[in-house]
VEXTOR-278730 format. One record per residue (C-alpha): residue in three letters; x, z, y negated. Coordinates in nm, 3 decimals. Each point is the difference from the previous one (the first is absolute). Last residue first. Example, Ala and Ser with C-alpha at 12.3 -4.5 7.8 and 13.67 -1.06 7.14 Angstrom:
! VEXTOR-278730
{rest=SER	u=1.367	w=0.714	v=0.106} .
{rest=ALA	u=-0.137	w=0.066	v=0.344} .
END
This chain:
! VEXTOR-278730
{rest=ALA	u=0.862	w=1.551	v=1.313} .
{rest=LEU	u=-0.320	w=-0.201	v=-0.055} .
{rest=LEU	u=0.165	w=-0.291	v=-0.179} .
{rest=ARG	u=0.302	w=-0.007	v=0.230} .
{rest=SER	u=-0.208	w=-0.002	v=0.321} .
{rest=TRP	u=-0.237	w=-0.256	v=-0.148} .
{rest=ALA	u=0.281	w=-0.241	v=-0.095} .
{rest=ALA	u=0.172	w=0.030	v=0.339} .
{rest=GLU	u=-0.324	w=-0.071	v=0.186} .
{rest=ALA	u=-0.091	w=-0.292	v=-0.228} .
{rest=SER	u=0.341	w=-0.157	v=0.060} .
{rest=LEU	u=0.251	w=0.009	v=-0.282} .
{rest=GLY	u=0.207	w=-0.260	v=-0.187} .
{rest=GLU	u=-0.262	w=-0.137	v=-0.236} .
{rest=VAL	u=-0.312	w=0.193	v=-0.106} .
{rest=SER	u=-0.305	w=-0.191	v=-0.125} .
{rest=LEU	u=-0.261	w=0.220	v=-0.160} .
{rest=VAL	u=-0.377	w=-0.041	v=0.038} .
{rest=LYS	u=-0.216	w=0.164	v=-0.264} .
{rest=ALA	u=-0.333	w=0.182	v=-0.021} .
{rest=PRO	u=-0.021	w=0.161	v=-0.347} .
{rest=SER	u=-0.060	w=-0.349	v=-0.142} .
{rest=SER	u=0.164	w=-0.199	v=-0.279} .
{rest=GLN	u=0.305	w=-0.126	v=0.194} .
{rest=GLY	u=-0.193	w=0.020	v=0.327} .
{rest=SER	u=0.217	w=-0.235	v=0.200} .
{rest=LEU	u=0.365	w=-0.053	v=0.088} .
{rest=VAL	u=0.147	w=0.287	v=-0.205} .
{rest=ALA	u=0.375	w=-0.011	v=0.062} .
{rest=VAL	u=0.274	w=0.203	v=0.171} .
{rest=CYS	u=0.346	w=-0.133	v=0.092} .
{rest=ASN	u=0.081	w=-0.090	v=-0.363} .
{rest=LEU	u=-0.010	w=0.368	v=-0.097} .
{rest=SER	u=0.290	w=0.087	v=0.232} .
{rest=LEU	u=-0.075	w=0.192	v=0.318} .
{rest=GLY	u=0.039	w=0.367	v=0.095} .
{rest=LEU	u=-0.360	w=0.018	v=0.127} .
{rest=LYS	u=-0.095	w=0.279	v=-0.242} .
{rest=ALA	u=0.171	w=-0.183	v=-0.288} .
{rest=ALA	u=-0.169	w=-0.332	v=0.082} .
{rest=VAL	u=-0.342	w=0.170	v=0.028} .
{rest=LEU	u=0.037	w=0.177	v=-0.336} .
{rest=ALA	u=0.137	w=-0.309	v=-0.179} .
{rest=VAL	u=-0.277	w=-0.225	v=0.137} .
{rest=ILE	u=-0.267	w=0.255	v=-0.095} .
{rest=GLU	u=0.151	w=0.038	v=-0.350} .
{rest=ARG	u=0.000	w=-0.376	v=-0.052} .
{rest=ASN	u=-0.362	w=-0.022	v=0.115} .
{rest=ALA	u=-0.102	w=0.285	v=-0.234} .
{rest=LYS	u=0.161	w=-0.175	v=-0.298} .
{rest=GLY	u=-0.151	w=-0.341	v=0.078} .
{rest=GLY	u=-0.126	w=-0.046	v=-0.355} .
{rest=GLU	u=-0.252	w=0.276	v=0.039} .
{rest=PRO	u=-0.077	w=0.238	v=0.285} .
{rest=PRO	u=0.160	w=0.302	v=-0.173} .
{rest=ALA	u=0.323	w=0.143	v=0.139} .
{rest=ALA	u=-0.008	w=0.349	v=0.152} .
{rest=VAL	u=-0.024	w=-0.138	v=0.351} .
{rest=ARG	u=-0.187	w=0.134	v=0.303} .
{rest=ILE	u=0.061	w=-0.177	v=0.330} .
{rest=LYS	u=-0.223	w=-0.005	v=0.306} .
{rest=LEU	u=0.145	w=-0.205	v=0.286} .
{rest=ALA	u=-0.267	w=-0.198	v=0.182} .
{rest=GLU	u=-0.125	w=-0.010	v=0.359} .
{rest=GLY	u=-0.237	w=0.294	v=-0.053} .
{rest=LEU	u=0.146	w=0.185	v=-0.297} .
{rest=LYS	u=0.358	w=0.083	v=0.093} .
{rest=GLY	u=0.216	w=0.210	v=-0.228} .
{rest=VAL	u=0.013	w=0.115	v=-0.362} .
{rest=ILE	u=0.298	w=-0.203	v=-0.120} .
{rest=GLU	u=0.073	w=0.137	v=-0.343} .
{rest=SER	u=-0.006	w=-0.075	v=-0.372} .
{rest=ARG	u=-0.113	w=0.285	v=-0.224} .
{rest=SER	u=-0.306	w=0.098	v=-0.205} .
{rest=ALA	u=-0.189	w=-0.300	v=0.137} .
{rest=GLY	u=-0.089	w=-0.302	v=-0.217} .
{rest=PRO	u=-0.005	w=-0.245	v=0.290} .
{rest=VAL	u=-0.137	w=0.076	v=0.350} .
{rest=ALA	u=0.114	w=-0.280	v=0.228} .
{rest=LYS	u=-0.122	w=-0.052	v=0.356} .
{rest=VAL	u=0.273	w=-0.196	v=0.177} .
{rest=LYS	u=-0.001	w=-0.230	v=0.302} .
{rest=LEU	u=0.352	w=-0.069	v=0.119} .
{rest=ARG	u=0.143	w=-0.332	v=0.112} .
{rest=CYS	u=0.308	w=-0.035	v=0.211} .
{rest=GLY	u=0.349	w=-0.140	v=0.011} .
{rest=GLN	u=0.267	w=-0.121	v=0.233} .
{rest=SER	u=0.285	w=-0.219	v=-0.111} .
{rest=MET	u=0.033	w=-0.348	v=0.145} .
END
């Protein structure tokens, strides 16, 4: 069975540029340029996290919080420790 983890995310849509800001409490703060409509911001968050982790898009998914700034992402193939170290590097 492959390892995986869940990441709490605080999303800030409509930013001037897309970036991973850093830790905010126990969550990862992410600014995305995409607007929060039609799932655009969610798709951009998934793409940004997958790229930073070196994973394919299908390894990262929004588990909860589709229409909320507070989200939980599912990450397949990495432990929580490995994911955090890559995201904050």
